[in-house]
N, C-alpha and C positions, 0 to 999 in steps of 0.2 A: 504494499499499499504506499502510495506517495505521501511523504510528509516532509518537504524540503526545508521547512523552517524548524524541524525537530520538535515542534509543539505538538501537544496531544490534540486529538479530535474530540470536540465536546458536543453534546446535544441532550435534550430531554428524552429523546429516543436514540437515534443513531445519526451522526453527522452526515450531512448531504454529500460531502466530499468522499466519505468512506463508501457510501452506497453508489456514488457515481463510478468510483474505481471498481467496485465489484461488478457493476453493470458492463464496464468496458474490457473486462478480462476475456481472454480467449477460451473457448470451450475446452474442457479437460477430460471429459468422459463422454465420447461421441459428441452429440450437439449440446451437451449439458456443462454448465459451469457448476461443478460440485464443490460446495463450501462446507467444510467441517467446523464444528463448534465442539471443542474438547475441554476437559478440565476435570477436577476432582468431583466426586459425587457431592451434591449439595452446594456447588459453587455458583449456581444461577444460570446454567447452560440453557435450560428449557425456556425461562423467561426471555433470555437475550435472543435465543433462536426465533421465538415467536415474534418478537419486535422486528427482527431482521427480516423475517418472511413477509411482514406487512410492508416494510420499506422497499422490498423487492417484488412488489405488485402481487403478492399473495403466493410467493414461492412455496412449493410443498416442503414439508419438514418430515424427514425420516428419522424417527427416535429409535436409537438402538436399544431401548427398553423393549421394543417390539420385536427385536432380533434375538436378544439374549434370553436365557432361560435360567431357572434355579441350577440345573446341572452344568450349564455352559455360560457362566457369568462373562467370560471373555473368549471362549473357544468357538466364536460364531463367524469367524472370517470366511470360511468356505460357503456357509449358507448365505451370507450377505453378498458374496461375490456372484454366486450362481443365481440367486433370486433377483438381485438388484443391479449390481455393477455391470455384469455381462450384458443383460438386456439393454441397459441405458447406453452402453458403449456402442451398441449397434443402432441406436436411435429407436429402439423398441420400447414399448410400455413393459415396465417391471411388475411382477406380481409376487407379493410375499404375504405369509400368514402370520399375523401379530400373535405374540405370546401373551396369555392371559396369566398375570402373576397371582391371581386369586384362585382360579380353577386349575392352574398348573398345566395347561395345555395350549396348543396353537388353536387360533380361531379362524374364521372365515378369511379367505385371501382378499387383500386389498390391492388395488391397482396404483401404479406410480408412473405417470406419463413423463417423458423426457422434456421437461419444461427448460426454459433458458436457464434458470437457476434452481438447483435442488439443494437443500440444507441438510446435512447429516449431523444429528445432535446426539451426543452421549459420551460416556467415558471410553476412551479408545478409538474415537472417531479419527484421530490423527495417527493411527498406528502405521508401522512400516509397510504393510501390505497394501494399505489404501492410499498412501501419499502419492503414488504415481497417478492416480486419477483425480486428485484434488486441484482445484483452481486456487483455493486459499485455505490455510489452516489457521483458525483463530482459537486462542487459548484464553479461558476464564481465569484471570489472575487472582486466585484466592487460595491460601495454602491449604494443605490437606486437613489439618487438625481443625481449622475454623470451618472449612467446608463440611466435614463430617459431622461436626457439632450441630451446624445449621440443619443438615439432613436428618440427624436424630431428633431434633426438637420438632421438625416438620411431621416426621412420621410416628412419633410417640413411643412410649415404652413397649408396646406390643411388638415392635419390629426390632427390639434391642438385639436378639439373637442373630437376626439376619444381618444387621449392620456390623456385628462383630466378625461374621464370616466375610462380609463384603470388604471391609477395610483391609483385611489380610489379603484378599484376592486382588484388590486394586493395587496394593503396594507391590506384590509379586509382578503384576502386569507392567507397571510403570518402571520397575527396576530392569526388566527385560526389554521393554519396548516403549521408551519414553516418547511423549509427543512434545512437550514444552520446548526442548531445544530446537525443534524444527518449525516452530510457529512462525507464521508470517506477521502476526500481530498478537498483542496482549490486550484483552478486554478487562478494564477495570470498572467495577460497579460503583457509581458515586450517587450522591443525593439527587443530582440533576438528571441522572440517567446513566450514560456510559462514557468513559474515556478510552479510546482506542489508540494504543501506541504500536507503531510499527516495530517489527521484531527482527530487523536486520542483524543486531547484535546477539540474538539468541541462537542463530544457526550453529549447529554443531560442526566442529571441524571434522576432517577426514577420519580421524582416529578417535573421535569422541562420540560416545552414544548417550551420555547423561551428564549433566552439569552438577556442580556442587549444590546449587540452589534446588535441585530436584531431589536430593538425598532426604529421606525422611527418617527421623530417629525413632528407635523403639519406643513404644510397642507398634508403631505404624509402618 
């Protein structure tokens, strides 16, 4: 994202300059500009993705919560590729069966047309296997401990056991396949809306897969 002044982009929703640059990107997955919104669970990805979708004329949002399952919190790359990435890369309509986290099974298939912009939102959206198909990778800049605490408050004590397992799985995932070092921009949630900072300085070097900032102390 272009930020020649080095200043942050500010807006009550999302800065027009940020949206304009996303509109101008070349297609990255067939005819689609695939935009990933990644970050820790509880970091605000869903809200930001929804606002971004509105700014991009109602761009469809694929939520990775619909792709993951209890048994496959992060081992869903093949399913996403077969059901979504491969069809979109051919300019075809994708069809995927969302997972119901209450009933613990997949539900009726949904269609996802190859729109000009498609937003992929969820933990792991910027994983290594998906980055070649992404036009932009945006990272929600809120640290793990704060994000997880927000998520726990949101979901309540009934989900405490699930969160215990989730945080361990998320930590393992990002240790092996980090997204933040490869982000094109960091998204900060502020009172006025969002501050989007370009991420040129975040890119990992040729021999670097994770930065010191991404290391999470025990027990996380």
